[in-house]
C-alpha positions as CSV (number, residue, x, y, z in Angstrom):
1,M,69.3,-8.4,37.5
2,S,68.3,-5.0,39.0
3,E,68.5,-2.0,36.6
4,N,71.7,-0.2,36.0
5,K,73.6,-1.8,38.9
6,Y,76.5,-2.8,36.7
7,D,78.1,-0.9,33.6
8,I,77.7,-2.6,30.5
9,E,81.0,-3.1,29.9
10,I,81.3,-5.0,33.3
11,I,78.6,-7.1,32.2
12,R,80.4,-7.7,28.8
13,H,83.5,-8.9,30.5
14,S,81.9,-11.0,33.0
15,L,80.1,-12.6,30.1
16,A,83.6,-13.0,28.3
17,H,84.6,-15.3,31.3
18,V,81.4,-17.4,31.0
19,L,81.9,-17.9,27.3
20,A,85.5,-19.1,27.9
21,A,84.4,-21.4,30.9
22,A,81.4,-22.9,28.8
23,V,84.2,-23.4,25.9
24,Q,86.5,-24.9,28.7
25,K,83.6,-27.5,29.4
26,L,83.1,-28.5,25.7
27,W,86.6,-28.7,24.8
28,P,89.0,-29.0,27.9
29,D,92.0,-29.2,25.9
30,V,91.6,-25.5,25.1
31,K,94.2,-22.8,25.5
32,F,93.0,-19.4,26.4
33,G,94.2,-16.0,25.1
34,G,92.6,-12.7,25.9
35,G,88.8,-11.7,25.8
36,P,88.2,-7.7,26.4
37,A,84.8,-6.2,26.0
38,I,84.2,-4.0,22.7
39,E,81.9,-1.9,21.1
40,N,78.0,-3.7,21.2
41,G,79.9,-6.8,22.7
42,F,83.6,-8.8,23.6
43,Y,85.4,-11.5,22.2
44,Y,87.9,-14.1,23.4
45,D,90.7,-15.7,21.6
46,F,90.8,-19.8,21.8
47,D,93.8,-22.2,20.8
48,L,91.7,-25.1,20.0
49,E,92.3,-28.3,17.7
50,H,88.5,-28.5,17.0
51,R,87.4,-25.6,14.8
52,I,84.7,-23.6,15.8
53,T,81.9,-23.0,13.3
54,E,78.6,-21.8,13.3
55,E,77.0,-25.1,14.0
56,D,78.6,-24.9,17.3
57,F,77.3,-21.5,18.3
58,P,74.1,-23.1,19.7
59,K,75.7,-25.6,22.1
60,I,78.2,-22.9,23.3
61,E,75.4,-20.5,24.0
62,K,73.4,-23.2,25.8
63,E,76.2,-23.9,27.8
64,M,76.7,-20.2,28.9
65,R,73.0,-20.1,29.8
66,E,73.4,-23.0,32.0
67,L,76.6,-21.5,33.4
68,I,74.7,-18.0,34.1
69,K,71.7,-20.2,35.8
70,S,74.1,-21.7,38.1
71,A,74.5,-18.3,40.2
72,G,78.3,-19.0,40.0
73,R,80.5,-16.5,41.7
74,F,83.2,-14.6,40.1
75,E,86.0,-14.9,42.9
76,R,88.9,-12.5,42.7
77,R,92.1,-13.3,44.7
78,E,95.8,-11.8,44.6
79,V,98.6,-14.3,44.0
80,S,102.5,-14.3,43.6
81,L,104.3,-14.8,40.3
82,D,105.5,-18.2,41.5
83,E,101.8,-19.2,42.3
84,A,100.8,-17.7,39.3
85,K,103.2,-19.7,37.1
86,K,101.8,-22.8,39.0
87,I,98.2,-21.9,38.3
88,F,98.6,-21.1,34.6
89,A,101.0,-24.3,33.9
90,G,100.1,-25.7,30.5
91,Q,98.6,-22.5,29.2
92,P,101.2,-20.9,27.3
93,F,99.5,-17.7,26.4
94,K,98.6,-16.7,30.0
95,M,101.8,-17.9,31.2
96,E,103.5,-15.4,28.4
97,W,101.3,-12.6,30.5
98,V,102.4,-13.8,33.8
99,E,106.0,-13.6,32.8
100,E,105.6,-10.0,31.3
101,V,103.7,-8.6,34.0
102,G,105.8,-10.4,36.7
103,G,108.9,-8.7,34.5
104,R,107.4,-5.2,34.4
105,K,107.2,-5.0,30.7
106,F,103.1,-4.7,30.6
107,E,101.6,-1.8,29.6
108,V,97.8,-1.6,30.2
109,G,96.2,-1.6,26.4
110,G,93.1,0.1,25.1
111,K,89.4,-1.1,25.3
112,D,90.1,-3.0,21.9
113,D,93.4,-4.7,23.1
114,S,93.2,-8.2,23.7
115,T,95.3,-7.5,26.9
116,S,93.1,-4.7,28.1
117,N,91.7,-6.9,31.0
118,L,95.2,-7.4,32.7
119,Q,96.6,-5.4,35.4
120,P,99.8,-2.9,35.5
121,P,103.0,-4.4,36.6
122,T,102.9,-5.5,40.4
123,S,104.3,-7.8,43.1
124,N,101.2,-9.6,43.2
125,L,98.8,-10.9,40.1
126,S,95.1,-10.5,40.2
127,I,93.1,-13.6,38.8
128,Y,89.4,-14.6,38.9
129,D,87.8,-18.0,39.0
130,F,84.6,-18.9,37.8
131,R,83.1,-22.4,37.6
132,G,86.5,-23.9,37.2
133,F,87.8,-21.5,34.8
134,T,90.6,-19.3,35.9
135,D,91.7,-16.1,34.4
136,L,94.5,-13.2,34.6
137,C,92.4,-10.2,34.9
138,R,92.2,-6.9,36.9
139,G,88.2,-7.0,36.7
140,P,86.0,-5.9,37.8
141,H,83.1,-8.4,37.5
142,V,79.5,-9.0,38.6
143,E,79.6,-10.7,41.8
144,S,77.2,-13.7,40.5
145,S,76.6,-15.3,37.2
146,K,72.6,-14.8,38.3
147,E,73.3,-11.0,37.6
148,L,73.9,-11.8,34.1
149,P,71.4,-11.4,31.1
150,K,70.8,-15.3,30.0
151,D,69.0,-13.9,26.9
152,G,71.2,-11.0,26.4
153,F,74.0,-12.5,24.3
154,K,74.4,-13.9,21.0
155,I,77.5,-15.4,19.2
156,R,78.1,-13.2,16.1
157,S,81.2,-15.0,14.5
158,V,84.3,-16.7,14.6
159,A,87.5,-15.4,12.8
160,G,91.7,-16.1,12.8
161,A,93.2,-13.6,14.9
162,Y,97.1,-13.6,15.5
163,W,98.2,-13.8,18.8
164,K,98.7,-10.3,20.0
165,G,97.9,-9.3,16.5
166,D,101.6,-10.3,14.9
167,S,101.3,-12.2,12.2
168,R,104.6,-14.1,13.1
169,N,102.7,-15.6,16.2
170,K,100.3,-18.3,16.3
171,M,96.7,-18.0,14.3
172,L,93.7,-18.3,17.2
173,Q,90.3,-18.5,17.0
174,R,88.4,-15.2,18.0
175,V,85.0,-15.8,19.0
176,Y,82.8,-12.6,18.6
177,V,79.5,-12.1,20.5
178,D,76.6,-9.2,21.0
179,A,75.9,-8.6,24.3
180,F,73.6,-6.3,26.0
181,A,71.7,-5.8,29.1
182,S,68.5,-7.1,28.2
183,R,67.1,-9.4,25.4
184,E,65.1,-6.1,24.2
185,E,68.4,-4.2,23.7
186,L,70.0,-7.2,22.1
187,D,66.8,-7.9,19.6
188,A,66.9,-4.1,18.7
189,H,70.8,-4.5,18.2
190,L,70.3,-7.8,15.7
191,H,67.5,-5.9,13.8
192,M,70.0,-2.9,13.1
193,M,72.5,-5.2,12.0
194,E,70.3,-6.8,9.6
195,E,69.5,-3.3,8.3
196,A,73.2,-2.4,8.3
197,A,73.6,-5.9,6.2
198,K,71.3,-5.0,3.8
199,R,73.1,-1.7,3.4
200,D,76.5,-2.8,3.4
201,H,78.1,-0.4,0.9
202,R,80.3,-3.4,-0.3
203,K,76.9,-5.0,-1.3
204,L,75.6,-2.1,-2.6
205,G,78.9,-1.3,-5.0
206,R,78.5,-4.4,-6.4
207,E,74.5,-4.0,-7.2
208,M,75.2,-0.2,-8.3
209,D,78.3,-1.1,-10.2
210,L,80.3,1.6,-8.5
211,F,83.7,-0.2,-7.6
212,H,85.6,-3.4,-6.9
213,F,88.9,-4.7,-5.1
214,E,91.2,-6.7,-6.5
215,S,92.9,-8.4,-3.0
216,E,95.7,-10.1,-4.9
217,Y,96.9,-7.5,-6.8
218,A,96.1,-4.0,-5.0
219,P,94.7,-5.0,-1.3
220,G,93.2,-2.2,0.0
221,S,93.0,-0.1,-2.8
222,V,89.6,0.9,-5.0
223,F,89.0,0.2,-8.5
224,W,86.5,2.8,-9.4
225,H,83.9,2.0,-12.0
226,D,82.4,4.9,-14.0
227,K,78.9,5.3,-11.9
228,G,81.3,5.2,-8.5
229,Y,84.1,7.6,-9.9
230,K,81.2,10.1,-10.7
231,I,79.9,10.3,-7.3
232,Y,83.6,10.2,-6.0
233,R,84.2,13.2,-8.1
234,R,81.1,14.9,-7.3
235,L,82.0,14.7,-3.8
236,I,85.4,16.5,-4.2
237,E,83.8,19.0,-6.9
238,Y,81.1,19.8,-4.0
239,V,83.7,20.6,-1.2
240,R,86.1,22.2,-3.7
241,M,83.2,24.7,-4.5
242,R,82.2,25.6,-1.0
243,Q,86.0,25.8,-0.1
244,E,86.4,28.4,-3.0
245,K,83.7,30.5,-1.9
246,A,85.0,30.6,1.9
247,G,88.3,31.6,0.7
248,Y,90.5,28.7,0.5
249,L,93.2,28.3,-1.8
250,E,93.7,25.1,-3.1
251,I,97.4,23.3,-3.5
252,S,98.9,20.1,-4.3
253,T,102.0,18.6,-3.1
254,P,104.2,15.8,-4.4
255,G,103.3,12.1,-3.6
256,L,106.8,11.3,-3.1
257,M,109.1,13.2,-0.6
258,D,112.5,12.1,1.3
259,R,112.5,10.8,4.4
260,S,114.1,13.6,5.9
261,L,111.0,15.7,5.9
262,W,108.9,13.1,7.7
263,E,111.5,13.2,10.2
264,T,111.4,16.7,10.6
265,S,107.3,16.5,11.5
266,G,107.7,13.7,13.8
267,H,105.4,11.6,11.6
268,W,108.4,9.0,10.7
269,A,108.9,8.0,14.7
270,K,105.3,7.6,14.9
271,Y,104.3,6.0,11.7
272,G,107.4,5.3,9.8
273,E,106.3,1.5,9.9
274,H,103.2,2.2,8.5
275,N,104.6,3.9,5.7
276,Y,105.6,2.8,2.1
277,S,109.4,3.8,1.4
278,G,112.2,2.9,-0.7
279,Q,115.7,3.8,-1.2
280,T,116.8,4.8,-4.9
281,E,120.3,4.4,-6.5
282,D,121.7,7.5,-4.9
283,G,120.9,6.0,-1.5
284,R,118.3,8.6,-0.5
285,T,115.1,7.2,1.3
286,F,111.7,8.3,-0.1
287,C,108.4,8.0,1.4
288,V,105.0,7.6,-0.5
289,K,103.2,10.5,1.0
290,P,100.9,9.3,3.9
291,M,99.4,12.5,4.7
292,S,99.5,16.0,3.7
293,C,100.6,18.2,6.5
294,P,104.3,18.8,5.6
295,G,103.7,19.6,2.2
296,G,101.6,22.3,3.5
297,M,104.2,23.3,5.8
298,L,106.8,24.0,2.9
299,V,104.3,25.9,0.8
300,F,103.4,28.2,3.8
301,G,107.2,28.6,4.0
302,Q,107.5,30.0,0.5
303,G,108.3,34.0,0.6
304,I,107.5,36.2,3.2
305,K,104.3,36.1,5.1
306,S,102.6,39.2,6.8
307,Y,100.0,39.3,9.5
308,K,97.8,40.7,7.0
309,D,98.0,37.4,5.0
310,L,96.5,35.7,7.8
311,P,94.2,33.7,8.5
312,L,95.6,31.8,5.1
313,Y,93.7,28.9,4.0
314,L,95.5,26.0,2.3
315,A,93.6,23.1,0.9
316,E,94.5,19.9,-0.9
317,F,92.6,16.7,-2.0
318,G,95.7,14.8,-1.3
319,K,96.3,11.1,-2.2
320,V,97.6,9.6,0.7
321,Y,98.8,6.0,1.5
322,R,99.2,4.1,4.7
323,Y,99.9,0.4,5.5
324,E,97.1,-1.2,7.2
325,A,96.9,-4.8,8.1
326,A,95.3,-7.1,5.7
327,G,92.9,-8.2,8.6
328,G,91.8,-4.6,9.3
329,L,91.1,-3.5,5.5
330,H,87.2,-3.3,5.0
331,G,85.7,-2.1,2.0
332,L,85.9,1.6,1.5
333,M,85.8,2.3,5.2
334,R,89.7,1.2,5.9
335,V,91.7,1.3,2.8
336,R,95.8,1.8,2.2
337,E,95.1,4.6,-0.5
338,M,92.7,7.2,0.2
339,T,91.9,10.9,-0.9
340,Q,91.7,13.3,2.2
341,D,90.0,16.9,1.9
342,D,92.8,18.0,4.0
343,A,93.4,21.9,4.8
344,H,95.6,23.9,7.0
345,I,94.4,27.1,8.4
346,F,97.5,29.6,9.4
347,C,96.5,32.4,12.1
348,T,97.3,34.6,14.8
349,A,96.6,33.9,18.6
350,E,93.9,36.4,18.3
351,Q,92.3,34.6,15.0
352,L,92.4,31.1,16.5
353,E,88.8,30.9,18.4
354,E,87.3,32.5,15.6
355,E,88.7,30.3,13.0
356,V,87.9,27.0,15.3
357,I,84.1,27.9,15.3
358,K,84.0,28.7,11.6
359,V,85.5,25.7,10.8
360,L,83.3,23.6,13.4
361,R,80.4,25.4,11.6
362,F,81.5,25.1,8.2
363,I,81.8,21.1,9.0
364,K,78.3,20.9,10.3
365,D,76.6,22.6,7.3
366,I,78.8,20.2,4.9
367,Y,77.0,17.6,6.8
368,S,73.7,18.7,6.7
369,K,73.6,19.0,2.9
370,F,73.9,15.2,3.0
371,G,71.1,14.4,5.3
372,F,73.5,14.1,8.5
373,D,71.9,16.7,11.1
374,N,72.8,14.6,14.2
375,I,76.1,15.7,15.2
376,S,78.3,15.6,18.3
377,M,81.7,16.5,19.3
378,K,84.6,15.2,21.3
379,L,87.7,17.2,22.7
380,A,90.4,14.7,22.1
381,T,93.4,15.6,24.7
382,R,97.0,14.8,25.1
383,K,98.6,11.2,25.0
384,D,101.0,9.9,27.7
385,S,103.1,8.7,25.1
386,E,106.9,8.9,24.1
387,F,105.5,9.6,20.4
388,R,103.9,12.5,21.6
389,I,105.7,16.1,20.3
390,G,105.9,19.3,22.3
391,D,106.0,20.6,25.9
392,D,103.5,20.3,28.2
393,A,103.2,24.2,28.5
394,T,102.6,24.5,24.8
395,W,100.0,21.5,25.4
396,D,98.3,22.9,28.1
397,K,97.7,26.4,26.1
398,A,96.7,24.3,23.1
399,E,94.1,22.0,24.9
400,G,92.6,25.3,26.6
401,A,92.4,27.4,23.5
402,L,90.0,24.4,22.2
403,K,88.2,24.1,25.3
404,N,87.7,28.0,25.5
405,A,86.5,28.0,22.0
406,L,83.9,25.6,22.5
407,E,82.5,26.7,25.9
408,K,82.2,30.7,25.1
409,N,80.2,29.6,21.9
410,K,78.0,27.3,24.1
411,I,79.1,24.2,22.0
412,S,78.2,21.1,23.9
413,Y,81.1,18.3,24.1
414,E,82.6,15.4,25.6
415,V,86.0,15.1,26.5
416,A,88.2,11.9,25.0
417,P,91.0,11.2,27.1
418,Q,94.5,10.5,25.3
419,D,93.1,10.4,21.9
420,A,94.7,13.6,20.6
421,A,96.9,13.8,17.4
422,F,100.8,13.5,18.5
423,Y,101.3,17.0,17.7
424,G,98.3,18.7,19.3
425,P,94.5,18.5,20.6
426,K,92.0,18.3,18.2
427,I,88.1,18.5,18.1
428,D,86.4,15.7,16.4
429,N,82.9,15.5,14.8
430,Y,80.6,12.5,15.3
431,L,77.7,11.9,13.0
432,K,74.5,9.6,13.8
433,D,73.4,7.9,10.4
434,S,70.0,6.6,9.9
435,L,70.5,3.2,11.7
436,G,71.8,5.0,14.7
437,R,75.4,4.2,14.2
438,I,78.1,6.6,15.1
439,W,80.8,7.5,12.9
440,Q,84.0,9.9,13.4
441,C,84.5,11.9,10.2
442,G,85.5,15.7,10.5
443,T,88.0,17.2,12.6
444,V,89.9,20.1,13.5
445,Q,93.4,19.9,15.1
446,L,95.1,22.7,16.9
447,D,99.0,22.5,16.2
448,M,101.3,24.8,17.9
449,N,104.4,22.1,17.3
450,L,104.7,21.5,13.2
451,P,105.0,25.3,12.8
452,E,107.5,25.3,15.1
453,R,109.6,22.3,13.7
454,F,109.3,23.8,10.4
455,D,110.4,27.4,11.6
456,L,107.4,29.2,10.0
457,S,107.0,32.8,10.5
458,Y,104.9,35.6,9.7
459,V,105.7,39.6,10.1
460,G,103.7,41.3,12.5
461,E,102.3,44.5,13.0
462,D,105.1,45.5,15.0
463,G,107.6,44.5,12.4
464,A,108.9,41.4,14.1
465,K,108.8,37.9,13.4
466,H,106.0,35.7,15.1
467,R,105.1,31.9,14.6
468,P,101.6,31.3,13.5
469,I,99.4,28.9,14.8
470,M,98.2,26.1,12.5
471,L,94.7,24.5,12.6
472,H,94.5,21.0,10.6
473,R,91.0,20.6,9.2
474,A,89.2,17.6,7.2
475,M,85.4,17.8,6.4
476,L,84.7,14.7,5.0
477,G,87.9,13.2,6.2
478,S,88.7,10.2,3.7
479,I,86.6,10.6,0.6
480,E,86.3,6.8,0.2
481,R,85.4,6.5,3.7
482,F,82.7,9.0,3.8
483,M,81.0,7.6,0.2
484,G,80.9,4.3,2.4
485,I,79.2,6.1,5.5
486,L,76.7,8.1,3.1
487,L,75.7,4.9,0.9
488,E,74.7,3.0,3.9
489,N,73.1,5.8,5.5
490,T,70.9,5.9,2.3
491,G,70.9,2.6,1.4
492,G,72.1,3.6,-2.1
493,N,69.0,6.2,-2.7
494,L,71.4,8.8,-3.1
495,P,70.1,12.7,-3.5
496,L,69.4,13.3,-7.0
497,W,72.4,16.1,-7.3
498,L,74.9,13.3,-6.1
499,S,73.8,10.5,-8.2
500,P,75.7,9.0,-11.0
501,E,72.7,8.4,-13.2
502,P,69.7,10.3,-11.6
503,V,67.6,9.3,-14.9
504,V,67.4,6.2,-17.3
505,V,65.1,6.5,-20.3
506,T,63.4,2.9,-21.5
507,P,61.0,2.5,-24.4
508,I,58.7,0.0,-24.0
509,S,59.9,-1.5,-27.5
510,E,62.2,-0.5,-30.0
511,K,60.0,1.5,-31.8
512,Y,60.2,4.1,-29.6
513,D,64.1,4.2,-29.1
514,D,64.2,7.4,-31.1
515,Y,61.8,9.3,-28.6
516,A,63.6,7.6,-25.8
517,K,66.9,9.2,-27.3
518,R,65.3,12.5,-27.5
519,V,64.6,12.6,-23.9
520,V,68.1,11.9,-22.8
521,A,69.4,14.6,-25.2
522,E,67.1,17.3,-23.9
523,L,67.8,16.3,-20.5
524,N,71.8,15.9,-21.5
525,A,71.4,19.6,-22.9
526,V,70.7,20.9,-19.5
527,G,73.1,19.5,-17.4
528,V,71.2,16.3,-16.2
529,R,73.0,13.1,-16.3
530,A,70.9,10.6,-18.1
531,R,71.0,7.4,-20.5
532,T,68.7,5.4,-22.7
533,D,68.2,1.5,-21.6
534,L,67.6,0.0,-25.3
535,R,68.0,-3.6,-24.3
536,A,65.4,-5.9,-26.0
537,E,63.9,-6.9,-22.9
538,K,60.6,-6.7,-21.2
539,V,60.0,-3.2,-19.7
540,N,59.2,-4.8,-16.3
541,Y,62.7,-6.7,-16.3
542,K,64.5,-3.6,-17.0
543,V,62.5,-1.6,-14.2
544,R,63.5,-4.2,-11.6
545,E,67.2,-4.4,-13.0
546,L,67.3,-0.5,-12.7
547,S,65.5,-0.5,-9.2
548,L,68.2,-2.8,-8.0
549,A,70.9,-0.6,-9.2
550,K,69.0,2.2,-7.3
551,T,68.4,4.3,-10.4
552,P,66.5,7.2,-8.8
553,I,64.2,8.0,-11.8
554,I,63.2,5.8,-14.3
555,A,61.3,7.4,-17.4
556,V,59.3,4.8,-19.5
557,V,58.1,5.9,-22.9
558,G,55.7,4.4,-25.3
559,E,53.2,5.3,-28.2
560,K,51.2,7.5,-25.7
561,E,54.3,9.3,-24.4
562,A,55.8,10.1,-27.8
563,A,52.3,11.3,-29.3
564,D,51.7,13.4,-26.1
565,G,55.4,14.6,-25.8
566,T,55.4,13.4,-21.9
567,V,57.3,10.6,-19.8
568,T,55.7,8.3,-17.5
569,L,58.1,8.4,-14.0
570,R,59.0,5.8,-11.5
571,Y,60.6,7.1,-8.6
572,L,63.1,4.7,-6.8
573,G,61.4,3.1,-3.3
574,I,57.6,4.7,-4.8
575,E,54.9,2.6,-6.0
576,A,52.9,5.1,-7.8
577,Q,53.5,6.4,-11.0
578,E,53.4,9.8,-12.3
579,T,53.1,11.4,-15.8
580,K,54.8,14.9,-16.7
581,S,55.1,16.6,-19.8
582,L,58.7,16.5,-21.3
583,L,59.3,20.1,-20.9
584,E,58.3,20.3,-17.3
585,F,60.3,17.3,-16.3
586,V,63.5,18.4,-18.0
587,R,63.0,22.0,-16.3
588,G,62.3,20.5,-12.8
589,M,65.4,18.1,-13.4
590,H,67.7,20.8,-14.2
591,E,67.1,22.5,-11.0
592,A,66.8,19.2,-9.1
593,V,70.4,18.0,-9.9
594,K,72.2,21.1,-9.0
595,M,74.7,21.3,-6.1
596,P,73.2,22.7,-2.7
597,E,75.0,26.0,-2.1
């Protein structure tokens, strides 16, 4: 295959057709769903009596390679609606799409939508033929399968997936495949996946005794254990400390508010089906808070504000609740209950550019303290959606303001079309972790619509009322999700200031329990979180267990240490040991566990 002849998404989408053709050859009675390219590969949905398992993966891959070697062509043709119905007779899921496209009901989906390879409404329908497999598809594809990498793909997994993502529909078998343009790129990806599995935050959560989940009783909600809750609180304490120094005022708004508030803000129309709500005996409908923005509007609206009060920074660590489909829940990364480090900045038009840049620099500095130095930004522009609020003139002004702020300050960025919030454009921050994965975390969002909807105003220098501009700001975003990212980035080897137990002191026998207690007492006295491990186990066993739990420093004490007033130290991930005087160790740890400024 000539280098860079085809975009990777074209390669992946073409391989999806090869997968479908291979499954059809192995199990001719298969019924086909859809198969789009996604990040790192693609998937395809099948309705099949045979239950596909890992034991089937090698033979499916072998069949795919045979099809690639056969140099089969991807032939596109346009057919009428009636012809399409004849072609897909016996394929109920394809027939459903044919009828929807023909009936002009279809809207092109996003990249991760199983319908994204279909075409918009048209009198003729585009279909592709490949080695006996025919699919309703807008393309494009490679010309011939010989242009596909025969060693650049690997079946990753199979999972259940409801047709069109609706639990009322039939459950299909979704086969996920990792796919790249070469074997070398695939191998690099697979190696990264192996490393990611070792660092999976759910695995680390168990090993470090940080948290657990109870899917039967509280799906998507975290049961924090003592050590995990210490990290959670420490993250909030750090952001709180930095915000207070930057002039933010911290507020707290109710977790249960009347539906009318969310109708005013526009959240009900946009997210109503994802809210938790219920009616009380007096006939009112209340929503459990899905986000903190409307509460911030109401706080700003109290009393008369002057231009001298602006910019006004209102921050809230808001506990919010959103319904996520059970199949989408993923440890700390996607939950139904989360805490967000929200802030709302109210300013004048003249202050806007400076405030945007201040927030972006603030976010970048916060990330650097957690070891994230590779940060990129995307300017998300308006959606073409019935749920978008505000007129085009307002959106033109808002998007232009963010673009000007970035370009005047020589901040590089990409444009993310149609990825804005429903109320305004935004600049999202993406950080790259130690495995090269990209995570979207912090954001600054320009909102000229909600201040209008809530009729917010301030008294200007001219004595007249003016509408403030508002910035929504999150730095860590969801505390839960950021903690999951941080655990995986560090492999659980957290910085000392964030570690729930920077030091565990273990004596080599019970004769030195008192000295171990003394070491811990002196550490605790200067604010260092430390404890003893006095279990009647061999010291090597305890060291192994404490290392598995990612204890940063294990202090071992015995006869010599008790006599000399020293400690022998083992550092996580380092073979060599070190002996220090107790006084030197305590002083050093006192400095090491301080929050970064």
